[in-house]
C-alpha positions in Angstrom: -4.7 2.0 -0.7 -4.6 5.5 0.6 -6.0 4.4 3.9 -3.6 6.5 6.0 -5.1 9.8 5.1 -3.5 12.5 3.0 0.2 12.5 2.8 0.2 16.1 1.5 0.6 14.9 -2.1 -0.6 17.9 -4.0 -0.9 18.6 -7.7 -3.5 18.3 -10.3 -4.5 15.3 -12.4 -4.7 17.6 -15.4 -2.1 19.0 -17.8 1.6 19.5 -17.4 0.9 23.2 -17.1 -1.2 22.6 -14.0 1.6 20.4 -12.7 4.1 23.3 -13.0 1.6 25.6 -11.3 1.4 23.1 -8.4 5.1 22.8 -8.3 5.4 26.5 -7.9 3.1 26.4 -4.9 5.2 23.6 -3.3 2.3 21.1 -3.4 3.7 19.0 -6.2 6.7 17.9 -4.1 4.7 15.0 -2.8 3.0 14.0 -6.0 5.4 11.1 -6.2 3.7 9.5 -3.3 0.4 9.3 -5.2 2.3 8.0 -8.2 3.9 5.3 -6.1 0.6 4.4 -4.7 -0.7 4.2 -8.3 2.2 1.8 -9.0 1.0 -0.3 -6.1 -2.5 -0.3 -7.7 -1.1 -1.7 -11.0 0.9 -4.3 -9.1 -2.2 -5.3 -7.2 -4.2 -5.7 -10.4 -1.4 -7.8 -11.9 -1.3 -10.0 -8.9 -5.0 -10.7 -8.8 -5.5 -11.1 -12.6 -2.6 -13.5 -12.9 -3.8 -15.5 -9.8 -7.5 -15.7 -11.0 -7.4 -15.8 -14.8 -4.1 -17.7 -15.7 -4.6 -21.2 -17.0 -3.1 -24.1 -15.1 -0.6 -25.0 -17.8 1.0 -21.6 -17.6 1.6 -21.8 -13.8 4.8 -23.7 -13.8 7.5 -21.6 -15.6 9.8 -18.9 -14.6 7.7 -16.1 -16.2 4.7 -17.0 -14.1 6.8 -17.1 -10.8 8.3 -13.8 -11.8 4.8 -12.3 -12.2 3.8 -13.8 -8.9 6.8 -12.2 -7.1 6.2 -8.8 -8.6 2.5 -9.1 -7.8 3.4 -10.0 -4.3 5.0 -6.6 -3.8 1.6 -4.8 -4.0 0.4 -5.6 -0.4 3.7 -4.6 1.3 3.8 -1.4 -0.6 0.2 -0.5 0.3 0.9 -1.2 4.0 4.1 0.8 3.8 2.4 3.8 2.2 -0.5 3.6 4.6 1.9 4.0 7.5 3.7 6.8 5.8 0.5 8.7 5.0 -0.9 8.2 8.5 2.1 9.6 10.2 2.5 12.6 7.9 -1.2 13.3 8.3 -0.9 13.1 12.1 2.1 15.5 12.1 0.1 18.0 10.0 -2.9 17.7 12.3 -0.7 18.2 15.4 0.9 21.3 13.9 -2.5 22.8 12.9 -4.0 22.1 16.3 -0.9 22.7 18.4 -1.4 19.3 20.0 0.2 15.9 19.6 -3.0 14.4 21.2 -5.0 15.7 18.2 -2.8 13.9 15.8 -2.9 10.7 17.8 -6.7 10.8 18.0 -7.0 11.3 14.2 -4.7 8.3 13.7 -6.7 6.2 16.2 -10.0 7.1 14.6 -8.7 6.5 11.1 -7.4 3.0 12.0 -10.7 1.9 13.3 -12.5 3.3 10.2 -10.2 1.2 8.0 -10.9 -1.9 10.1 -14.6 -1.2 9.9 -14.3 -0.9 6.1 -12.6 -4.3 6.0 -15.6 -5.8 7.8 -18.0 -4.0 5.4 -16.0 -5.3 2.4 -16.4 -8.8 3.6 -20.2 -8.3 3.9 -20.3 -6.9 0.4 -18.3 -9.9 -0.9 -20.7 -12.3 0.8 -23.8 -10.6 -0.6 -22.3 -10.6 -4.1 -20.8 -14.1 -4.0 -23.1 -16.0 -1.8 -20.3 -18.2 -0.5 -19.9 -20.0 2.8 -20.8 -17.9 5.8 -17.2 -18.5 7.1 -16.1 -16.0 4.4 -17.4 -13.2 6.6 -14.5 -13.9 9.0 -11.7 -13.8 6.5 -8.8 -11.6 7.4 -8.0 -9.4 4.5 -5.5 -6.5 4.0 -7.9 -3.9 5.3 -8.5 -5.7 8.6 -4.8 -6.0 9.2 -4.1 -2.5 8.0 -6.7 -1.0 10.3 -5.5 -2.7 13.4 -1.9 -1.9 12.5 -2.8 1.8 12.2 -4.4 1.7 15.6 -1.1 0.2 17.0 0.8 2.9 15.2 -1.3 5.6 16.7 -0.5 4.2 20.2 3.2 4.1 19.5 3.3 7.5 17.8 1.5 9.1 20.7 4.0 7.7 23.2 6.9 9.5 21.5 7.8 12.9 22.9 9.9 13.8 19.9 10.4 12.8 16.3 13.5 10.7 17.2 11.5 8.9 20.0 8.7 8.1 17.6 11.1 6.7 15.0 12.8 4.6 17.6 9.4 3.2 18.9 8.2 2.4 15.3 11.6 0.8 14.5 11.4 -1.5 17.6 7.8 -2.4 16.7 8.7 -3.2 13.1 11.6 -5.4 14.3 9.5 -7.2 16.8 6.7 -7.8 14.3 9.2 -9.3 11.9 11.5 -11.4 14.1 8.6 -12.7 16.3 6.6 -14.1 13.3 8.2 -17.6 13.1 8.0 -17.9 16.9 4.3 -16.9 17.1 3.3 -19.1 14.3 4.7 -22.1 16.0 3.0 -21.5 19.4 0.9 -24.6 20.3 -1.6 -22.7 22.4 -2.9 -20.8 19.4 -4.6 -24.0 18.4 -7.1 -23.3 21.2 -8.2 -20.0 19.8 -11.3 -19.7 17.6 -10.3 -19.8 14.0 -11.4 -16.2 13.3 -9.1 -14.9 16.1 -6.2 -17.3 15.3 -6.3 -16.0 11.7 -5.1 -12.6 12.9 -1.9 -14.2 14.3 -1.1 -17.0 11.9 -2.7 -18.3 8.7 -5.8 -20.4 9.3 -7.4 -22.6 6.7 -9.8 -20.7 4.4 -9.5 -17.4 6.4 -7.0 -15.5 4.3 -3.3 -15.1 4.0 -2.9 -11.8 5.9 -1.9 -11.8 9.5 -0.8 -9.0 11.9 2.7 -10.6 12.0 4.7 -9.7 10.0 2.4 -7.4 7.9 2.1 -4.8 10.6 5.9 -4.4 10.3 5.5 -2.9 6.8 3.1 -0.2 8.2 5.4 0.6 11.2 8.3 1.0 8.7 6.2 3.2 6.6 5.5 5.3 9.6 9.3 5.8 10.0 9.5 6.9 6.3 6.6 9.3 7.0 8.5 11.0 9.8 11.6 11.3 7.6 9.7 12.7 4.7 7.9 15.2 7.0 11.2 16.3 8.4 12.8 16.6 5.0 9.8 18.6 3.7 10.1 21.0 6.6 13.9 21.5 6.1 14.0 21.4 2.3 16.4 18.5 2.2 14.4 16.4 -0.1 17.3 15.3 -2.3 19.4 14.2 0.7 16.5 12.2 2.0 15.9 10.4 -1.4 19.6 9.5 -1.7 19.5 8.1 1.9 16.4 6.1 1.2 17.9 4.7 -2.0 21.1 3.7 -0.1 19.1 2.2 2.8 16.7 0.3 0.5 19.4 -1.2 -1.7 21.6 -2.1 1.3 18.6 -3.8 3.0 17.9 -5.9 -0.1 21.5 -7.0 -0.4 21.9 -7.8 3.3 18.6 -9.7 3.5 19.4 -11.6 0.4 22.8 -12.6 1.8 21.2 -13.5 5.1 18.7 -15.8 3.4 21.6 -18.1 2.4 22.9 -18.4 6.0 21.7 -21.0 8.5 18.3 -20.0 10.0 18.2 -18.9 13.7 14.7 -20.4 13.9 13.6 -24.0 14.4 10.9 -23.5 11.9 10.6 -20.7 9.3 9.3 -20.5 5.7 11.3 -18.1 3.5 8.2 -17.1 1.5 5.8 -16.6 4.4 7.4 -16.0 7.8 11.1 -15.4 7.2 12.5 -12.0 8.3 14.9 -12.2 5.4 12.1 -12.1 2.8 10.4 -9.4 4.9 13.4 -7.2 4.6 13.9 -7.9 0.9 10.4 -6.6 0.3 10.8 -3.7 2.7 14.1 -2.7 0.9 12.2 -2.8 -2.4 9.4 -0.6 -1.0 12.0 1.9 0.4 14.0 2.0 -2.8 10.9 2.6 -4.9 10.4 5.9 -3.1 13.5 7.7 -4.6 13.0 5.9 -7.9 9.4 7.3 -8.1 10.6 10.7 -6.9 13.2 10.9 -9.6 10.7 9.8 -12.2 8.3 12.5 -11.2 11.1 15.1 -11.1 12.0 14.2 -14.7 8.5 14.1 -16.2 6.7 16.7 -14.1 9.2 19.2 -12.8 9.6 22.5 -14.5 13.3 22.2 -15.1 13.0 18.8 -16.6 10.2 19.8 -18.9 12.5 22.4 -20.6 15.1 19.7 -21.4 13.0 18.0 -24.1 10.5 19.2 -26.7 7.0 19.3 -25.3 5.8 16.7 -27.8 8.3 14.2 -26.6 7.3 14.8 -23.0 3.5 14.4 -23.5 3.3 10.6 -23.4 5.4 10.3 -20.2 3.5 13.1 -18.5 0.1 11.5 -19.5 1.1 8.0 -18.2 2.4 9.5 -15.0 -0.7 11.5 -14.4 -2.9 8.4 -15.1 -1.0 6.4 -12.5 -1.2 9.3 -10.1 -5.0 9.3 -10.6 -5.2 5.6 -9.7 -3.1 6.2 -6.7 -5.4 9.0 -5.4 -8.3 6.6 -5.6 -6.5 3.4 -4.6 -9.0 2.3 -2.0 -11.9 2.7 -4.5 -10.0 0.7 -7.1 -9.3 -2.0 -4.6 -13.0 -2.0 -3.5 -14.4 -2.5 -7.0 -11.7 -4.6 -8.8 -11.8 -7.6 -6.5 -15.3 -8.5 -7.6 -14.3 -7.8 -11.2 -11.4 -10.3 -11.0 -12.7 -12.9 -8.6 -16.4 -12.5 -8.7 -19.2 -14.1 -10.6 -18.9 -11.7 -13.6 -15.3 -13.0 -14.1 -16.3 -16.7 -14.2 -15.7 -17.1 -18.0 -12.1 -15.9 -17.6 -11.1 -17.8 -14.6 -8.2 -20.2 -15.2 -8.6 -19.8 -19.0 -5.8 -17.4 -20.2 -2.2 -18.1 -21.1 0.1 -15.9 -19.0 0.8 -13.5 -21.9 -3.0 -12.9 -22.3 -3.3 -12.4 -18.5 -0.7 -9.7 -18.8 -2.6 -8.0 -21.6 -5.8 -8.4 -19.6 -4.0 -6.6 -16.7 -3.3 -3.6 -18.9 -6.9 -3.5 -20.3 -8.4 -3.8 -16.9 -6.1 -1.1 -15.5 -7.3 1.2 -18.3 -10.9 0.4 -17.5 -10.4 1.1 -13.9 -8.8 4.5 -14.8 -11.9 5.3 -16.8 -14.2 4.3 -13.9 -12.1 6.5 -11.5 -12.4 9.5 -13.9 -16.2 8.9 -14.0 -16.4 8.5 -10.3 -14.5 11.8 -9.7 -16.8 13.7 -11.9 -19.9 12.1 -10.3 -18.7 12.7 -6.8 -17.6 16.3 -7.4 -19.2 18.4 -4.7 -21.1 15.5 -3.2 -21.3 15.4 0.6 -22.3 12.0 2.0 -24.8 12.1 4.8 -23.6 11.0 8.2 -24.7 7.3 8.1 -22.6 6.9 4.9 -19.7 9.1 5.9 -17.4 6.2 6.4 -17.6 5.5 2.6 -16.0 8.8 1.9 -12.7 7.1 2.2 -13.7 4.8 -0.6 -15.5 7.3 -2.9 -13.3 10.4 -2.6 
């Protein structure tokens, strides 16, 4: 979800010609971030369709667990990209206004807006689903994302330089990660009301997202945002992408190796609270940035488009632009697709499809969502929401 504000990803969702025009203006350099956000959208749809629609008999083989693992990368990637976009937007705001405080205030306000959207989303789900009232207190990704963005604003504002901000965010990411098994084992958390406890550790029926370790992905994304912003200013984009690729792959390898070593914790679950699994996923998120950057360079950059006949380029360009469009409207797609997959209208499909058919359904639903986004963009063109509904602009833009 593009909840962190604009990351400066320019470019059009139209033809390859418009892509080249955008590239000439310098805006297209960050199109890859929207494409990567679109990849996260596709992963999210995969995760939810497989979880909701796959029949019980297909849930016990390697293919299903592979789909679950891939689907599980969607949420970390969204958190990572939200932190990246938030920090880049704050830097841009600070430069325009000549004040770091202006950037911090924008980050702070945006974080609380996302948190409010998370609460509004729960109200909508309750009205459409008519479930137990306790569902209103579920902690979903928007709740955790919003509060993590508020924390990022505080940390970012404390830094007097880019290096200081990177250091603070790195320390926060490490603390969020390594403290998770300890916090989840604290006995005094039992005394907290369940809706509050659910923000610190999973509570029955109140969701799987918690501030620890999920905030760590957003803090790490903020570090990436600082690095991308610096590289954009200096023109050292290639050097940055090589460094990100090396760091991501090294992180995956080291975390994988560490996962086979004796744990330093009395109690830690690899799949839920282990720092090793966190860093494997963070490494994947980091490595996906240069991979997507290279993909967009090949399919959308002027030099690459001359290397193959235009007819051969068209399918790749079209698919990349479609994914980019989903990425630009990722929060809107999240908002509408949950009810489509888990809601009453999906009842005939729940737990009925073999895995292969669930994968086909993922592609079909993704295509439908793309068409809805196209329609939404045309319908919202030039529309200015009145003040009481201004918060929904983040969803409908």
